[in-house]
C-alpha positions in Angstrom: -47.7 -41.5 -40.6 -45.8 -38.5 -41.9 -46.3 -35.6 -39.4 -45.7 -31.9 -39.5 -46.0 -29.5 -36.5 -47.2 -25.9 -36.5 -47.0 -23.3 -33.8 -47.9 -19.6 -33.9 -44.5 -18.2 -33.2 -41.4 -19.2 -31.4 -39.8 -15.9 -30.5 -40.9 -15.7 -26.8 -40.8 -18.0 -23.8 -44.1 -18.5 -22.2 -46.5 -21.3 -21.2 -47.6 -22.0 -24.8 -44.1 -22.4 -26.0 -43.2 -24.7 -23.1 -46.2 -26.9 -23.9 -45.3 -26.9 -27.6 -41.8 -28.2 -26.7 -43.5 -31.3 -25.4 -45.6 -31.6 -28.6 -42.3 -31.4 -30.5 -40.9 -34.2 -28.3 -43.9 -36.4 -29.1 -42.8 -36.4 -32.8 -39.1 -35.8 -32.7 -38.5 -36.2 -36.4 -41.3 -33.8 -37.5 -40.5 -30.4 -39.0 -41.8 -27.4 -37.2 -43.6 -24.6 -39.1 -43.9 -21.2 -37.4 -44.3 -17.6 -38.4 -41.3 -16.3 -36.5 -38.4 -17.9 -34.6 -35.7 -16.7 -32.3 -33.1 -19.3 -31.7 -31.6 -17.4 -28.8 -34.9 -17.4 -26.9 -36.4 -20.8 -27.8 -33.6 -22.8 -29.4 -33.7 -25.3 -26.5 -37.4 -25.8 -27.0 -37.3 -26.1 -30.8 -33.9 -26.7 -32.4 -33.2 -24.6 -35.5 -32.6 -27.7 -37.6 -36.3 -28.5 -37.4 -37.8 -25.0 -37.8 -39.3 -23.7 -41.1 -40.1 -20.0 -40.7 -42.6 -18.0 -42.7 -41.7 -15.1 -45.1 -42.6 -12.7 -42.3 -39.3 -13.7 -40.6 -37.4 -11.7 -43.3 -38.9 -8.4 -42.0 -36.4 -6.4 -40.0 -37.1 -6.5 -36.2 -40.1 -8.8 -36.8 -39.3 -10.7 -33.6 -39.3 -7.6 -31.5 -42.5 -6.1 -33.0 -44.3 -9.3 -33.8 -47.7 -8.2 -32.3 -47.8 -5.4 -34.9 -47.8 -8.0 -37.7 -51.2 -9.4 -36.7 -52.9 -8.5 -40.0 -50.3 -10.5 -41.9 -50.4 -13.8 -40.0 -53.4 -15.3 -41.7 -51.7 -15.2 -45.1 -48.4 -16.4 -43.6 -49.9 -19.5 -42.2 -52.0 -20.2 -45.3 -48.8 -20.0 -47.4 -47.1 -23.0 -45.8 -46.7 -25.9 -48.2 -47.7 -29.0 -46.2 -48.0 -31.4 -49.2 -46.7 -34.8 -48.5 -47.8 -34.9 -44.8 -50.5 -37.3 -43.5 -51.1 -35.4 -40.3 -50.7 -31.8 -39.1 -50.5 -31.2 -35.4 -50.8 -27.5 -34.6 -50.5 -25.6 -31.3 -52.2 -22.2 -31.2 -53.7 -19.3 -29.4 -54.7 -17.6 -32.7 -53.1 -18.3 -36.0 -51.8 -21.9 -36.6 -55.3 -23.4 -36.8 -55.6 -21.6 -40.1 -53.0 -23.7 -42.1 -54.2 -25.3 -45.3 -53.7 -29.0 -45.2 -53.3 -31.5 -48.1 -56.4 -33.3 -49.3 -56.8 -36.5 -47.3 -54.6 -35.3 -44.4 -55.8 -34.7 -40.9 -55.2 -31.6 -38.8 -55.4 -32.0 -35.0 -55.2 -28.5 -33.3 -54.1 -28.2 -29.7 -55.7 -24.9 -28.8 -54.8 -22.8 -25.8 -57.7 -20.4 -26.2 -60.1 -18.9 -28.6 -58.3 -15.9 -30.1 -58.5 -13.1 -27.6 -58.9 -10.5 -30.3 -62.2 -12.3 -31.1 -63.8 -12.7 -27.7 -62.1 -10.0 -25.6 -61.0 -7.2 -27.9 -61.3 -4.4 -25.3 -58.7 -6.2 -23.2 -56.4 -7.3 -25.9 -56.5 -5.1 -29.0 -54.9 -1.6 -28.9 -57.3 1.1 -29.9 -55.3 2.1 -33.0 -55.7 -1.5 -34.3 -59.5 -1.7 -34.0 -60.2 -0.8 -37.7 -58.5 -4.1 -38.7 -60.5 -6.2 -36.2 -63.5 -7.1 -38.2 -61.4 -8.8 -40.9 -59.3 -10.7 -38.5 -62.4 -11.9 -36.6 -64.0 -13.1 -39.8 -60.8 -15.0 -40.8 -60.6 -16.5 -37.3 -64.1 -17.9 -37.5 -63.4 -19.4 -40.9 -60.0 -20.8 -39.9 -61.6 -22.4 -36.8 -63.6 -24.7 -39.1 -60.5 -26.1 -40.8 -59.0 -28.5 -38.2 -60.2 -32.0 -38.3 -60.3 -32.1 -34.5 -59.6 -29.6 -31.7 -57.9 -30.6 -28.4 -58.4 -28.0 -25.7 -56.0 -27.4 -22.9 -58.9 -27.2 -20.4 -62.7 -27.7 -20.0 -62.8 -23.9 -19.7 -61.3 -23.5 -23.2 -63.4 -26.4 -24.6 -66.6 -24.5 -23.5 -65.2 -21.4 -25.1 -64.6 -23.2 -28.4 -68.1 -24.5 -28.4 -69.5 -21.0 -27.7 -67.5 -19.1 -30.2 -66.7 -21.6 -32.9 -69.5 -24.2 -32.5 -66.9 -26.9 -32.5 -66.5 -29.8 -30.0 -63.1 -30.5 -28.5 -61.3 -33.2 -26.6 -59.7 -32.0 -23.4 -56.1 -32.6 -22.5 -54.6 -30.6 -19.7 -51.2 -28.9 -20.3 -48.2 -30.6 -18.8 -46.0 -29.0 -16.2 -42.2 -29.2 -16.5 -41.6 -31.2 -13.4 -37.8 -31.4 -13.9 -37.5 -27.6 -13.8 -38.7 -27.4 -10.2 -37.6 -28.8 -6.9 -39.5 -28.6 -3.7 -38.6 -25.4 -1.8 -38.7 -24.4 1.8 -41.3 -21.7 1.5 -39.2 -19.7 4.0 -39.4 -16.4 2.2 -41.5 -13.5 3.4 -43.1 -12.7 0.0 -45.7 -13.8 -2.5 -44.8 -14.2 -6.1 -46.6 -13.6 -9.4 -44.8 -15.2 -12.4 -46.4 -14.2 -15.7 -46.0 -12.9 -19.2 -46.8 -9.2 -18.5 -49.9 -8.6 -20.5 -52.9 -6.5 -19.4 -55.4 -9.4 -19.1 -53.1 -11.1 -16.7 -54.1 -8.5 -14.1 -50.8 -8.1 -12.4 -51.8 -4.5 -11.6 -54.5 -6.0 -9.4 -51.9 -8.0 -7.5 -49.7 -5.0 -7.0 -52.6 -3.0 -5.5 -53.7 -5.9 -3.4 -50.2 -6.4 -1.9 -50.1 -2.8 -1.0 -53.5 -3.0 0.7 -52.6 -6.1 2.6 -49.1 -4.7 3.4 -47.4 -7.9 2.2 -44.3 -8.2 0.0 -44.8 -9.2 -3.7 -42.3 -10.2 -6.3 -43.3 -10.0 -10.0 -41.3 -12.2 -12.4 -41.7 -11.9 -16.1 -41.6 -9.5 -19.0 -43.9 -8.2 -21.7 -45.7 -5.1 -23.1 -47.1 -4.0 -19.7 -43.8 -4.1 -17.9 -43.1 -0.4 -17.9 -46.6 0.5 -16.7 -46.4 -2.1 -13.9 -43.0 -0.8 -12.8 -44.5 2.7 -12.5 -47.4 1.3 -10.6 -45.1 -0.6 -8.2 -43.0 2.4 -7.3 -43.2 3.2 -3.6 -45.3 0.0 -2.9 -44.6 -3.4 -1.4 -44.0 -4.9 -4.8 -40.7 -5.4 -6.7 -40.9 -6.0 -10.5 -38.0 -8.2 -11.4 -38.5 -8.5 -15.1 -37.2 -11.6 -16.9 -35.7 -14.2 -14.6 -34.0 -17.5 -15.6 -35.6 -20.9 -15.1 -33.2 -21.7 -12.2 -33.9 -18.4 -10.5 -37.6 -18.8 -10.9 -37.4 -22.2 -9.3 -35.7 -20.7 -6.3 -38.1 -17.8 -6.1 -41.2 -19.9 -6.3 -39.9 -22.5 -4.0 -39.2 -20.0 -1.3 -42.4 -18.0 -1.7 -45.3 -18.1 0.8 -47.5 -18.7 -2.3 -47.9 -17.9 -5.9 -50.6 -15.5 -7.0 -52.8 -15.8 -10.2 -54.8 -12.5 -10.1 -56.6 -12.8 -13.5 -58.7 -15.3 -15.3 -56.5 -17.9 -17.0 -57.4 -20.1 -19.9 -55.6 -22.9 -18.2 -52.6 -21.4 -16.5 -49.4 -23.3 -15.7 -48.5 -21.2 -12.7 -50.5 -23.1 -10.1 -49.0 -26.4 -11.3 -45.5 -25.0 -11.4 -45.9 -23.7 -7.9 -47.2 -27.1 -6.8 -44.2 -28.7 -8.4 -42.0 -26.5 -6.2 -44.1 -27.5 -3.2 -45.9 -24.1 -2.9 -49.7 -23.3 -2.9 -51.4 -20.7 -5.1 -53.9 -18.0 -4.4 -56.0 -17.5 -7.6 -59.1 -15.7 -8.8 -62.0 -18.2 -8.7 -62.6 -18.5 -12.4 -61.3 -20.1 -15.6 -58.6 -22.7 -15.8 -57.5 -22.3 -12.2 -60.7 -24.2 -11.1 -59.2 -27.3 -12.9 -55.7 -27.1 -11.5 -56.2 -26.0 -7.8 -57.8 -28.1 -5.2 -59.2 -25.7 -2.7 -57.7 -26.1 0.8 -55.2 -28.7 -0.5 -53.2 -27.0 -3.2 -54.3 -23.5 -2.9 -57.0 -20.9 -2.1 -59.3 -18.6 -4.1 -60.6 -15.1 -4.0 -64.0 -14.4 -5.4 -64.1 -10.9 -6.9 -61.7 -9.5 -9.5 -60.7 -6.6 -7.2 -57.7 -5.6 -5.2 -59.8 -5.6 -2.0 -60.9 -9.2 -2.5 -57.4 -10.4 -3.2 -56.0 -8.4 -0.3 -58.4 -10.1 2.1 -57.2 -13.5 0.8 -53.6 -12.4 1.3 -54.2 -11.3 4.9 -55.9 -14.5 5.9 -53.6 -16.9 4.0 -51.9 -19.5 6.2 -49.1 -21.3 4.3 -48.6 -23.8 7.1 -51.8 -25.5 6.1 -50.3 -26.9 2.9 -48.1 -29.9 2.7 -45.2 -29.6 0.2 -45.1 -33.2 -0.8 -48.8 -33.4 -1.3 -48.5 -30.3 -3.6 -45.7 -32.0 -5.6 -47.8 -35.2 -6.0 -50.6 -33.1 -7.4 -48.3 -31.5 -10.0 -47.0 -35.0 -11.0 -50.5 -35.9 -12.2 -49.9 -33.4 -15.0 -46.6 -35.0 -16.2 -45.2 -34.4 -19.7 -45.1 -38.2 -20.3 -48.8 -38.5 -19.6 -49.5 -35.5 -21.9 -47.4 -36.9 -24.8 -49.0 -40.3 -24.6 -52.5 -38.9 -24.6 -51.9 -36.5 -27.4 -50.3 -39.2 -29.6 -53.3 -41.4 -28.9 -55.7 -38.7 -30.0 -53.8 -38.0 -33.2 -53.6 -41.7 -34.0 -57.3 -42.2 -33.4 -58.3 -39.2 -35.6 -55.9 -40.5 -38.3 -57.4 -44.0 -38.2 -60.9 -42.6 -38.3 -60.0 -40.5 -41.3 -58.5 -43.4 -43.2 -61.5 -45.5 -42.4 -63.8 -42.8 -43.8 -61.7 -42.4 -46.9 -61.6 -46.1 -47.5 -65.3 -46.5 -47.2 -65.8 -43.6 -49.6 -63.4 -45.2 -52.1 -65.2 -48.5 -51.8 -68.6 -46.8 -52.4 -67.3 -45.0 -55.5 -65.8 -48.3 -56.9 -69.1 -50.1 -56.3 -71.1 -47.3 -58.0 -68.9 -47.5 -61.1 
């Protein structure tokens, strides 16, 4: 089976890119097709010798202003020449599901979420870009019918796929990079929010909640909302650190009282990364966190998407109730090896089913002649 891999873009370092690195490990000889690529940022996740970039990569400063290129991604992914491949395995939050595959080939799409510009435009799409939205939404719905099979990263996303695309999906939870984290002491006097800094992540809510509860909060990560969050954090109990290295993040999470997930996540790796470091998570009771946090064992929830509700959870939180080794054992249930084995099995099953269907069709046509 000749396999090609496709990912939206590899110019940033977040949960989707870390998951894709394990997909790339599952088929180590497969070429990788992506709209944009920054070797400095993701070269260890996807080596340059394997990467095939789209024509958009020739645009000056494309990696820096990649969100502004949204209207051009549909055509970029449709332009990839995937002839000669038996199976396409894509990884997407929006674009890669729209590739055109050769006749007779299968396309298994590992999907992190339904495109946010389609189901939550007010949260995700800048006002100046709204006139382009109808065309992108129409393309998104059409593209969602192209994969042979969807594999969702959570039951939460599988339900969203059914609701918005009317497609069924297998569910395969994301893996956590266990080797990146060692069990910490939890001896720090702070909570931590580690996230790509986008509005829907609701880090602003965490900053306000920490101030109300008078607890120390560290925010690790970068993104479009960073400047606004730094302004919001001035004079409060929160420190916005910006980008931190993997080793530094391991240290910060391991020493924290708990991690905080203040917004609704599609799946969200943070609770599992925190568990891998022996630390619990306080999360909004919604979305993917319901699938990765065992209440009272690996974390706690707050019930309303408000600073007051989170502040109350922070005030009452008792880190001593949580056992670090039990947390680590929970994270190990989401190992990369398990993920790779299950994903390969799904692709091989879909490939075999497709060959059987094509064989039956060929037999029928021969009999008819």
